[in-house]
Gaussian input, Z-matrix of N, CA and C with variables (Angstrom, degrees):
# hf/3-21g

backbone

0 1
 N
 C     1     B1
 C     2     B2     1     A1
 N     3     B3     2     A2     1     D1
 C     4     B4     3     A3     2     D2
 C     5     B5     4     A4     3     D3
 N     6     B6     5     A5     4     D4
 C     7     B7     6     A6     5     D5
 C     8     B8     7     A7     6     D6
 N     9     B9     8     A8     7     D7
 C    10    B10     9     A9     8     D8
 C    11    B11    10    A10     9     D9
 N    12    B12    11    A11    10    D10
 C    13    B13    12    A12    11    D11
 C    14    B14    13    A13    12    D12
 N    15    B15    14    A14    13    D13
 C    16    B16    15    A15    14    D14
 C    17    B17    16    A16    15    D15
 N    18    B18    17    A17    16    D16
 C    19    B19    18    A18    17    D17
 C    20    B20    19    A19    18    D18
 N    21    B21    20    A20    19    D19
 C    22    B22    21    A21    20    D20
 C    23    B23    22    A22    21    D21
 N    24    B24    23    A23    22    D22
 C    25    B25    24    A24    23    D23
 C    26    B26    25    A25    24    D24
 N    27    B27    26    A26    25    D25
 C    28    B28    27    A27    26    D26
 C    29    B29    28    A28    27    D27
 N    30    B30    29    A29    28    D28
 C    31    B31    30    A30    29    D29
 C    32    B32    31    A31    30    D30
 N    33    B33    32    A32    31    D31
 C    34    B34    33    A33    32    D32
 C    35    B35    34    A34    33    D33
 N    36    B36    35    A35    34    D34
 C    37    B37    36    A36    35    D35
 C    38    B38    37    A37    36    D36
 N    39    B39    38    A38    37    D37
 C    40    B40    39    A39    38    D38
 C    41    B41    40    A40    39    D39
 N    42    B42    41    A41    40    D40
 C    43    B43    42    A42    41    D41
 C    44    B44    43    A43    42    D42
 N    45    B45    44    A44    43    D43
 C    46    B46    45    A45    44    D44
 C    47    B47    46    A46    45    D45
 N    48    B48    47    A47    46    D46
 C    49    B49    48    A48    47    D47
 C    50    B50    49    A49    48    D48
 N    51    B51    50    A50    49    D49
 C    52    B52    51    A51    50    D50
 C    53    B53    52    A52    51    D51
 N    54    B54    53    A53    52    D52
 C    55    B55    54    A54    53    D53
 C    56    B56    55    A55    54    D54
 N    57    B57    56    A56    55    D55
 C    58    B58    57    A57    56    D56
 C    59    B59    58    A58    57    D57
 N    60    B60    59    A59    58    D58
 C    61    B61    60    A60    59    D59
 C    62    B62    61    A61    60    D60
 N    63    B63    62    A62    61    D61
 C    64    B64    63    A63    62    D62
 C    65    B65    64    A64    63    D63
 N    66    B66    65    A65    64    D64
 C    67    B67    66    A66    65    D65
 C    68    B68    67    A67    66    D66
 N    69    B69    68    A68    67    D67
 C    70    B70    69    A69    68    D68
 C    71    B71    70    A70    69    D69
 N    72    B72    71    A71    70    D70
 C    73    B73    72    A72    71    D71
 C    74    B74    73    A73    72    D72
 N    75    B75    74    A74    73    D73
 C    76    B76    75    A75    74    D74
 C    77    B77    76    A76    75    D75
 N    78    B78    77    A77    76    D76
 C    79    B79    78    A78    77    D77
 C    80    B80    79    A79    78    D78
 N    81    B81    80    A80    79    D79
 C    82    B82    81    A81    80    D80
 C    83    B83    82    A82    81    D81
 N    84    B84    83    A83    82    D82
 C    85    B85    84    A84    83    D83
 C    86    B86    85    A85    84    D84
 N    87    B87    86    A86    85    D85
 C    88    B88    87    A87    86    D86
 C    89    B89    88    A88    87    D87
 N    90    B90    89    A89    88    D88
 C    91    B91    90    A90    89    D89
 C    92    B92    91    A91    90    D90
 N    93    B93    92    A92    91    D91
 C    94    B94    93    A93    92    D92
 C    95    B95    94    A94    93    D93
 N    96    B96    95    A95    94    D94
 C    97    B97    96    A96    95    D95
 C    98    B98    97    A97    96    D96
 N    99    B99    98    A98    97    D97
 C   100   B100    99    A99    98    D98
 C   101   B101   100   A100    99    D99
 N   102   B102   101   A101   100   D100
 C   103   B103   102   A102   101   D101
 C   104   B104   103   A103   102   D102
 N   105   B105   104   A104   103   D103
 C   106   B106   105   A105   104   D104
 C   107   B107   106   A106   105   D105
 N   108   B108   107   A107   106   D106
 C   109   B109   108   A108   107   D107
 C   110   B110   109   A109   108   D108
 N   111   B111   110   A110   109   D109
 C   112   B112   111   A111   110   D110
 C   113   B113   112   A112   111   D111
 N   114   B114   113   A113   112   D112
 C   115   B115   114   A114   113   D113
 C   116   B116   115   A115   114   D114
 N   117   B117   116   A116   115   D115
 C   118   B118   117   A117   116   D116
 C   119   B119   118   A118   117   D117
 N   120   B120   119   A119   118   D118
 C   121   B121   120   A120   119   D119
 C   122   B122   121   A121   120   D120
 N   123   B123   122   A122   121   D121
 C   124   B124   123   A123   122   D122
 C   125   B125   124   A124   123   D123
 N   126   B126   125   A125   124   D124
 C   127   B127   126   A126   125   D125
 C   128   B128   127   A127   126   D126
 N   129   B129   128   A128   127   D127
 C   130   B130   129   A129   128   D128
 C   131   B131   130   A130   129   D129
 N   132   B132   131   A131   130   D130
 C   133   B133   132   A132   131   D131
 C   134   B134   133   A133   132   D132
 N   135   B135   134   A134   133   D133
 C   136   B136   135   A135   134   D134
 C   137   B137   136   A136   135   D135
 N   138   B138   137   A137   136   D136
 C   139   B139   138   A138   137   D137
 C   140   B140   139   A139   138   D138
 N   141   B141   140   A140   139   D139
 C   142   B142   141   A141   140   D140
 C   143   B143   142   A142   141   D141
 N   144   B144   143   A143   142   D142
 C   145   B145   144   A144   143   D143
 C   146   B146   145   A145   144   D144
 N   147   B147   146   A146   145   D145
 C   148   B148   147   A147   146   D146
 C   149   B149   148   A148   147   D147
 N   150   B150   149   A149   148   D148
 C   151   B151   150   A150   149   D149
 C   152   B152   151   A151   150   D150
 N   153   B153   152   A152   151   D151
 C   154   B154   153   A153   152   D152
 C   155   B155   154   A154   153   D153
 N   156   B156   155   A155   154   D154
 C   157   B157   156   A156   155   D155
 C   158   B158   157   A157   156   D156
 N   159   B159   158   A158   157   D157
 C   160   B160   159   A159   158   D158
 C   161   B161   160   A160   159   D159
 N   162   B162   161   A161   160   D160
 C   163   B163   162   A162   161   D161
 C   164   B164   163   A163   162   D162
 N   165   B165   164   A164   163   D163
 C   166   B166   165   A165   164   D164
 C   167   B167   166   A166   165   D165
 N   168   B168   167   A167   166   D166
 C   169   B169   168   A168   167   D167
 C   170   B170   169   A169   168   D168
 N   171   B171   170   A170   169   D169
 C   172   B172   171   A171   170   D170
 C   173   B173   172   A172   171   D171
 N   174   B174   173   A173   172   D172
 C   175   B175   174   A174   173   D173
 C   176   B176   175   A175   174   D174
 N   177   B177   176   A176   175   D175
 C   178   B178   177   A177   176   D176
 C   179   B179   178   A178   177   D177
 N   180   B180   179   A179   178   D178
 C   181   B181   180   A180   179   D179
 C   182   B182   181   A181   180   D180
 N   183   B183   182   A182   181   D181
 C   184   B184   183   A183   182   D182
 C   185   B185   184   A184   183   D183
 N   186   B186   185   A185   184   D184
 C   187   B187   186   A186   185   D185
 C   188   B188   187   A187   186   D186
 N   189   B189   188   A188   187   D187
 C   190   B190   189   A189   188   D188
 C   191   B191   190   A190   189   D189
 N   192   B192   191   A191   190   D190
 C   193   B193   192   A192   191   D191
 C   194   B194   193   A193   192   D192
 N   195   B195   194   A194   193   D193
 C   196   B196   195   A195   194   D194
 C   197   B197   196   A196   195   D195
 N   198   B198   197   A197   196   D196
 C   199   B199   198   A198   197   D197
 C   200   B200   199   A199   198   D198
 N   201   B201   200   A200   199   D199
 C   202   B202   201   A201   200   D200
 C   203   B203   202   A202   201   D201
 N   204   B204   203   A203   202   D202
 C   205   B205   204   A204   203   D203
 C   206   B206   205   A205   204   D204
 N   207   B207   206   A206   205   D205
 C   208   B208   207   A207   206   D206
 C   209   B209   208   A208   207   D207
 N   210   B210   209   A209   208   D208
 C   211   B211   210   A210   209   D209
 C   212   B212   211   A211   210   D210
 N   213   B213   212   A212   211   D211
 C   214   B214   213   A213   212   D212
 C   215   B215   214   A214   213   D213
 N   216   B216   215   A215   214   D214
 C   217   B217   216   A216   215   D215
 C   218   B218   217   A217   216   D216
 N   219   B219   218   A218   217   D217
 C   220   B220   219   A219   218   D218
 C   221   B221   220   A220   219   D219
 N   222   B222   221   A221   220   D220
 C   223   B223   222   A222   221   D221
 C   224   B224   223   A223   222   D222
 N   225   B225   224   A224   223   D223
 C   226   B226   225   A225   224   D224
 C   227   B227   226   A226   225   D225
 N   228   B228   227   A227   226   D226
 C   229   B229   228   A228   227   D227
 C   230   B230   229   A229   228   D228
 N   231   B231   230   A230   229   D229
 C   232   B232   231   A231   230   D230
 C   233   B233   232   A232   231   D231
 N   234   B234   233   A233   232   D232
 C   235   B235   234   A234   233   D233
 C   236   B236   235   A235   234   D234
 N   237   B237   236   A236   235   D235
 C   238   B238   237   A237   236   D236
 C   239   B239   238   A238   237   D237
 N   240   B240   239   A239   238   D238
 C   241   B241   240   A240   239   D239
 C   242   B242   241   A241   240   D240
 N   243   B243   242   A242   241   D241
 C   244   B244   243   A243   242   D242
 C   245   B245   244   A244   243   D243
 N   246   B246   245   A245   244   D244
 C   247   B247   246   A246   245   D245
 C   248   B248   247   A247   246   D246
 N   249   B249   248   A248   247   D247
 C   250   B250   249   A249   248   D248
 C   251   B251   250   A250   249   D249
 N   252   B252   251   A251   250   D250
 C   253   B253   252   A252   251   D251
 C   254   B254   253   A253   252   D252
 N   255   B255   254   A254   253   D253
 C   256   B256   255   A255   254   D254
 C   257   B257   256   A256   255   D255
 N   258   B258   257   A257   256   D256
 C   259   B259   258   A258   257   D257
 C   260   B260   259   A259   258   D258
 N   261   B261   260   A260   259   D259
 C   262   B262   261   A261   260   D260
 C   263   B263   262   A262   261   D261
 N   264   B264   263   A263   262   D262
 C   265   B265   264   A264   263   D263
 C   266   B266   265   A265   264   D264
 N   267   B267   266   A266   265   D265
 C   268   B268   267   A267   266   D266
 C   269   B269   268   A268   267   D267
 N   270   B270   269   A269   268   D268
 C   271   B271   270   A270   269   D269
 C   272   B272   271   A271   270   D270

   B1=1.4416
   B2=1.5361
   B3=1.3088
   B4=1.4634
   B5=1.5238
   B6=1.3202
   B7=1.4660
   B8=1.5218
   B9=1.3447
   B10=1.4590
   B11=1.5362
   B12=1.3127
   B13=1.4732
   B14=1.5238
   B15=1.3356
   B16=1.4647
   B17=1.5196
   B18=1.3237
   B19=1.4607
   B20=1.5223
   B21=1.3270
   B22=1.4642
   B23=1.5190
   B24=1.3126
   B25=1.4620
   B26=1.5300
   B27=1.3397
   B28=1.4588
   B29=1.5284
   B30=1.3345
   B31=1.4670
   B32=1.5261
   B33=1.3237
   B34=1.4706
   B35=1.5211
   B36=1.3342
   B37=1.4534
   B38=1.5239
   B39=1.3357
   B40=1.4705
   B41=1.5263
   B42=1.3338
   B43=1.4552
   B44=1.5313
   B45=1.3271
   B46=1.4634
   B47=1.5261
   B48=1.3191
   B49=1.4623
   B50=1.5249
   B51=1.3167
   B52=1.4577
   B53=1.5232
   B54=1.3270
   B55=1.4656
   B56=1.5203
   B57=1.3230
   B58=1.4667
   B59=1.5345
   B60=1.3260
   B61=1.4689
   B62=1.5235
   B63=1.3388
   B64=1.4630
   B65=1.5261
   B66=1.3164
   B67=1.4599
   B68=1.5158
   B69=1.3335
   B70=1.4606
   B71=1.5260
   B72=1.3171
   B73=1.4642
   B74=1.5312
   B75=1.3324
   B76=1.4631
   B77=1.5226
   B78=1.3189
   B79=1.4630
   B80=1.5248
   B81=1.3109
   B82=1.4696
   B83=1.5289
   B84=1.3270
   B85=1.4705
   B86=1.5207
   B87=1.3340
   B88=1.4574
   B89=1.5167
   B90=1.3387
   B91=1.4693
   B92=1.5301
   B93=1.3259
   B94=1.4637
   B95=1.5297
   B96=1.3287
   B97=1.4642
   B98=1.5240
   B99=1.3204
   B100=1.4662
   B101=1.5255
   B102=1.3146
   B103=1.4573
   B104=1.5177
   B105=1.3198
   B106=1.4678
   B107=1.5270
   B108=1.3414
   B109=1.4697
   B110=1.5236
   B111=1.3248
   B112=1.4589
   B113=1.5246
   B114=1.3346
   B115=1.4668
   B116=1.5318
   B117=1.3158
   B118=1.4701
   B119=1.5325
   B120=1.3274
   B121=1.4628
   B122=1.5285
   B123=1.3602
   B124=1.4648
   B125=1.5209
   B126=1.3269
   B127=1.4653
   B128=1.5230
   B129=1.3331
   B130=1.4632
   B131=1.5243
   B132=1.3153
   B133=1.4749
   B134=1.5247
   B135=1.3252
   B136=1.4662
   B137=1.5219
   B138=1.3267
   B139=1.4724
   B140=1.5229
   B141=1.3457
   B142=1.4604
   B143=1.5101
   B144=1.3198
   B145=1.4636
   B146=1.5240
   B147=1.3266
   B148=1.4567
   B149=1.5372
   B150=1.3297
   B151=1.4727
   B152=1.5278
   B153=1.3221
   B154=1.4632
   B155=1.5257
   B156=1.3347
   B157=1.4685
   B158=1.5305
   B159=1.3268
   B160=1.4631
   B161=1.5270
   B162=1.3312
   B163=1.4627
   B164=1.5252
   B165=1.3257
   B166=1.4608
   B167=1.5343
   B168=1.3397
   B169=1.4685
   B170=1.5284
   B171=1.3325
   B172=1.4624
   B173=1.5251
   B174=1.3288
   B175=1.4682
   B176=1.5269
   B177=1.3292
   B178=1.4781
   B179=1.5249
   B180=1.3454
   B181=1.4583
   B182=1.5181
   B183=1.3301
   B184=1.4639
   B185=1.5230
   B186=1.3344
   B187=1.4688
   B188=1.5266
   B189=1.3112
   B190=1.4623
   B191=1.5255
   B192=1.3430
   B193=1.4625
   B194=1.5198
   B195=1.3163
   B196=1.4694
   B197=1.5276
   B198=1.3363
   B199=1.4700
   B200=1.5340
   B201=1.3296
   B202=1.4582
   B203=1.5333
   B204=1.3170
   B205=1.4661
   B206=1.5174
   B207=1.3237
   B208=1.4635
   B209=1.5286
   B210=1.3101
   B211=1.4575
   B212=1.5294
   B213=1.3273
   B214=1.4609
   B215=1.5201
   B216=1.3205
   B217=1.4652
   B218=1.5173
   B219=1.3225
   B220=1.4639
   B221=1.5269
   B222=1.3139
   B223=1.4633
   B224=1.5253
   B225=1.3192
   B226=1.4563
   B227=1.5224
   B228=1.3240
   B229=1.4680
   B230=1.5319
   B231=1.3334
   B232=1.4632
   B233=1.5316
   B234=1.3310
   B235=1.4690
   B236=1.5252
   B237=1.3288
   B238=1.4605
   B239=1.5199
   B240=1.3308
   B241=1.4730
   B242=1.5217
   B243=1.3231
   B244=1.4663
   B245=1.5190
   B246=1.3179
   B247=1.4655
   B248=1.5183
   B249=1.3232
   B250=1.4725
   B251=1.5319
   B252=1.3266
   B253=1.4584
   B254=1.5255
   B255=1.3260
   B256=1.4568
   B257=1.5239
   B258=1.3091
   B259=1.4379
   B260=1.5278
   B261=1.3462
   B262=1.4626
   B263=1.5301
   B264=1.3237
   B265=1.4788
   B266=1.5312
   B267=1.3181
   B268=1.4570
   B269=1.5221
   B270=1.3356
   B271=1.4626
   B272=1.4539
   A1=108.20
   A2=116.03
   A3=119.36
   A4=110.85
   A5=113.89
   A6=119.73
   A7=111.39
   A8=116.75
   A9=120.07
   A10=110.41
   A11=117.33
   A12=120.19
   A13=110.32
   A14=116.91
   A15=120.23
   A16=111.45
   A17=116.12
   A18=120.36
   A19=110.59
   A20=117.32
   A21=120.98
   A22=110.85
   A23=116.70
   A24=121.08
   A25=110.17
   A26=116.86
   A27=121.74
   A28=110.96
   A29=116.94
   A30=121.05
   A31=110.31
   A32=117.35
   A33=120.80
   A34=109.86
   A35=117.84
   A36=121.98
   A37=111.00
   A38=116.79
   A39=120.52
   A40=111.20
   A41=117.11
   A42=120.24
   A43=110.14
   A44=117.21
   A45=120.82
   A46=110.57
   A47=116.90
   A48=121.48
   A49=110.66
   A50=117.13
   A51=121.84
   A52=111.10
   A53=117.01
   A54=120.76
   A55=110.28
   A56=117.04
   A57=120.73
   A58=111.31
   A59=117.51
   A60=121.09
   A61=111.46
   A62=116.70
   A63=120.25
   A64=109.86
   A65=117.00
   A66=120.77
   A67=112.16
   A68=116.78
   A69=120.72
   A70=111.27
   A71=117.61
   A72=121.15
   A73=110.50
   A74=117.04
   A75=120.66
   A76=110.78
   A77=116.34
   A78=120.10
   A79=111.19
   A80=117.15
   A81=120.96
   A82=110.93
   A83=117.04
   A84=120.39
   A85=110.22
   A86=117.91
   A87=121.22
   A88=112.39
   A89=116.49
   A90=120.21
   A91=110.11
   A92=117.04
   A93=120.43
   A94=110.54
   A95=117.28
   A96=120.34
   A97=111.23
   A98=116.89
   A99=120.19
   A100=110.38
   A101=116.94
   A102=121.03
   A103=112.58
   A104=115.94
   A105=121.02
   A106=111.61
   A107=116.09
   A108=123.12
   A109=113.38
   A110=116.03
   A111=121.52
   A112=107.42
   A113=116.55
   A114=120.68
   A115=109.90
   A116=116.75
   A117=119.15
   A118=112.28
   A119=116.67
   A120=120.04
   A121=111.12
   A122=116.69
   A123=120.03
   A124=111.33
   A125=116.77
   A126=120.50
   A127=109.73
   A128=116.73
   A129=119.76
   A130=111.51
   A131=116.63
   A132=120.50
   A133=110.62
   A134=116.52
   A135=119.81
   A136=112.45
   A137=117.76
   A138=119.63
   A139=112.00
   A140=116.37
   A141=120.33
   A142=115.33
   A143=117.53
   A144=121.04
   A145=107.99
   A146=116.25
   A147=119.86
   A148=109.27
   A149=117.21
   A150=118.96
   A151=111.98
   A152=117.72
   A153=120.68
   A154=110.92
   A155=116.96
   A156=120.46
   A157=110.72
   A158=117.27
   A159=120.75
   A160=109.72
   A161=116.54
   A162=120.26
   A163=111.47
   A164=116.15
   A165=120.30
   A166=110.68
   A167=117.31
   A168=120.41
   A169=110.86
   A170=116.72
   A171=121.01
   A172=110.29
   A173=116.13
   A174=120.76
   A175=110.82
   A176=116.82
   A177=119.97
   A178=110.82
   A179=116.78
   A180=120.01
   A181=112.25
   A182=116.37
   A183=120.21
   A184=110.15
   A185=116.37
   A186=120.59
   A187=111.19
   A188=117.46
   A189=120.99
   A190=110.77
   A191=117.89
   A192=121.34
   A193=113.63
   A194=118.31
   A195=120.83
   A196=112.22
   A197=120.51
   A198=118.28
   A199=113.02
   A200=117.12
   A201=119.56
   A202=111.00
   A203=117.12
   A204=120.32
   A205=109.86
   A206=116.86
   A207=120.05
   A208=111.53
   A209=116.80
   A210=120.73
   A211=110.95
   A212=116.38
   A213=119.45
   A214=112.10
   A215=116.67
   A216=120.74
   A217=112.27
   A218=116.57
   A219=119.91
   A220=110.51
   A221=117.63
   A222=121.61
   A223=111.21
   A224=117.88
   A225=122.29
   A226=112.46
   A227=118.28
   A228=120.68
   A229=112.09
   A230=120.68
   A231=118.25
   A232=113.42
   A233=117.15
   A234=119.54
   A235=109.78
   A236=117.50
   A237=121.07
   A238=110.71
   A239=117.96
   A240=121.16
   A241=110.62
   A242=117.19
   A243=120.89
   A244=110.42
   A245=117.56
   A246=120.94
   A247=110.06
   A248=117.38
   A249=121.91
   A250=110.42
   A251=117.56
   A252=120.97
   A253=112.58
   A254=117.87
   A255=120.97
   A256=113.56
   A257=117.45
   A258=121.57
   A259=108.53
   A260=117.42
   A261=118.34
   A262=110.70
   A263=116.29
   A264=118.95
   A265=111.99
   A266=115.21
   A267=120.00
   A268=109.80
   A269=113.23
   A270=121.10
   A271=111.49
   D1=139.71
   D2=-175.93
   D3=-78.02
   D4=161.99
   D5=178.46
   D6=-63.50
   D7=-36.53
   D8=-179.19
   D9=-67.01
   D10=-39.58
   D11=178.07
   D12=-65.55
   D13=-40.38
   D14=177.05
   D15=-63.77
   D16=-41.22
   D17=178.41
   D18=-63.96
   D19=-44.00
   D20=178.89
   D21=-61.77
   D22=-43.73
   D23=179.17
   D24=-62.99
   D25=-40.58
   D26=179.41
   D27=-63.85
   D28=-43.25
   D29=-179.60
   D30=-64.13
   D31=-44.56
   D32=178.40
   D33=-62.06
   D34=-42.80
   D35=178.51
   D36=-60.12
   D37=-44.67
   D38=-178.58
   D39=-64.65
   D40=-42.09
   D41=-179.98
   D42=-66.43
   D43=-45.52
   D44=178.75
   D45=-61.83
   D46=-40.53
   D47=178.70
   D48=-63.34
   D49=-42.64
   D50=178.89
   D51=-62.85
   D52=-45.94
   D53=179.86
   D54=-62.77
   D55=-41.68
   D56=178.99
   D57=-63.94
   D58=-42.90
   D59=179.18
   D60=-63.68
   D61=-43.32
   D62=179.16
   D63=-64.64
   D64=-42.08
   D65=178.57
   D66=-62.78
   D67=-43.67
   D68=179.98
   D69=-66.46
   D70=-43.22
   D71=178.16
   D72=-63.12
   D73=-40.46
   D74=178.69
   D75=-64.52
   D76=-40.28
   D77=178.20
   D78=-62.82
   D79=-45.43
   D80=-179.66
   D81=-63.05
   D82=-47.21
   D83=179.09
   D84=-63.69
   D85=-39.34
   D86=178.45
   D87=-62.86
   D88=-40.29
   D89=178.18
   D90=-65.34
   D91=-43.12
   D92=179.30
   D93=-63.13
   D94=-46.92
   D95=179.66
   D96=-63.94
   D97=-38.06
   D98=177.40
   D99=-63.95
   D100=-38.65
   D101=176.40
   D102=-63.92
   D103=-26.17
   D104=177.74
   D105=-92.53
   D106=10.48
   D107=-179.97
   D108=59.49
   D109=38.01
   D110=175.17
   D111=-99.90
   D112=130.23
   D113=179.66
   D114=-110.33
   D115=158.51
   D116=176.70
   D117=-58.99
   D118=-36.99
   D119=179.26
   D120=-62.36
   D121=-39.71
   D122=178.36
   D123=-63.86
   D124=-42.82
   D125=-179.76
   D126=-63.12
   D127=-45.81
   D128=179.66
   D129=-63.35
   D130=-41.58
   D131=178.53
   D132=-62.68
   D133=-40.46
   D134=179.90
   D135=-63.09
   D136=-31.91
   D137=178.70
   D138=-94.38
   D139=2.01
   D140=172.92
   D141=87.23
   D142=26.08
   D143=179.77
   D144=-127.80
   D145=138.82
   D146=176.57
   D147=-94.53
   D148=158.12
   D149=176.36
   D150=-58.06
   D151=-33.49
   D152=177.97
   D153=-64.99
   D154=-37.23
   D155=177.50
   D156=-66.21
   D157=-37.39
   D158=177.51
   D159=-61.73
   D160=-46.95
   D161=178.35
   D162=-62.81
   D163=-38.90
   D164=178.68
   D165=-64.82
   D166=-42.82
   D167=178.08
   D168=-64.14
   D169=-41.01
   D170=177.37
   D171=-61.15
   D172=-45.38
   D173=179.93
   D174=-62.42
   D175=-43.56
   D176=178.25
   D177=-62.39
   D178=-40.04
   D179=178.94
   D180=-63.90
   D181=-44.50
   D182=178.76
   D183=-66.08
   D184=-42.17
   D185=179.15
   D186=-60.78
   D187=-34.62
   D188=178.17
   D189=-76.81
   D190=-42.00
   D191=-171.27
   D192=-74.43
   D193=-40.60
   D194=-173.29
   D195=-58.78
   D196=-48.65
   D197=178.79
   D198=-61.70
   D199=-35.64
   D200=179.70
   D201=-70.07
   D202=-38.28
   D203=177.14
   D204=-64.10
   D205=-44.52
   D206=179.10
   D207=-63.89
   D208=-41.12
   D209=179.02
   D210=-62.86
   D211=-44.74
   D212=177.75
   D213=-65.17
   D214=-35.56
   D215=179.95
   D216=-65.27
   D217=-29.19
   D218=178.23
   D219=-59.68
   D220=-31.77
   D221=178.66
   D222=-92.99
   D223=-46.72
   D224=-172.00
   D225=-65.54
   D226=-45.88
   D227=-175.26
   D228=-63.14
   D229=-49.35
   D230=177.68
   D231=-62.24
   D232=-37.88
   D233=178.21
   D234=-63.82
   D235=-43.25
   D236=178.41
   D237=-61.67
   D238=-42.32
   D239=179.77
   D240=-62.59
   D241=-44.07
   D242=179.59
   D243=-62.98
   D244=-45.74
   D245=178.79
   D246=-61.87
   D247=-42.18
   D248=-179.58
   D249=-63.40
   D250=-41.75
   D251=-177.18
   D252=-70.13
   D253=-34.89
   D254=-176.20
   D255=-97.70
   D256=6.62
   D257=177.17
   D258=-72.11
   D259=141.22
   D260=178.77
   D261=-64.82
   D262=147.25
   D263=-179.51
   D264=-62.85
   D265=149.76
   D266=179.10
   D267=-90.87
   D268=151.53
   D269=172.40
   D270=54.24

């Protein structure tokens, strides 16, 4: 197996491990807070944000990000295809 394949596998493993750890920690904290009768709405209210504002901020973020991602893809994807096609064969 090549060094690049090992590196790619290692990076995927690290990212998956990180996501799993964050998910597990969030689940544990959520169970503890639920046991203390704390709700997401209460937490948001305490910091001065309503659930509707959270959804609005999420929508604004997606509305801003999608056009920029598409614009960048117009350049990145063709360049990647050209590099992929003219790359020397492996092995």
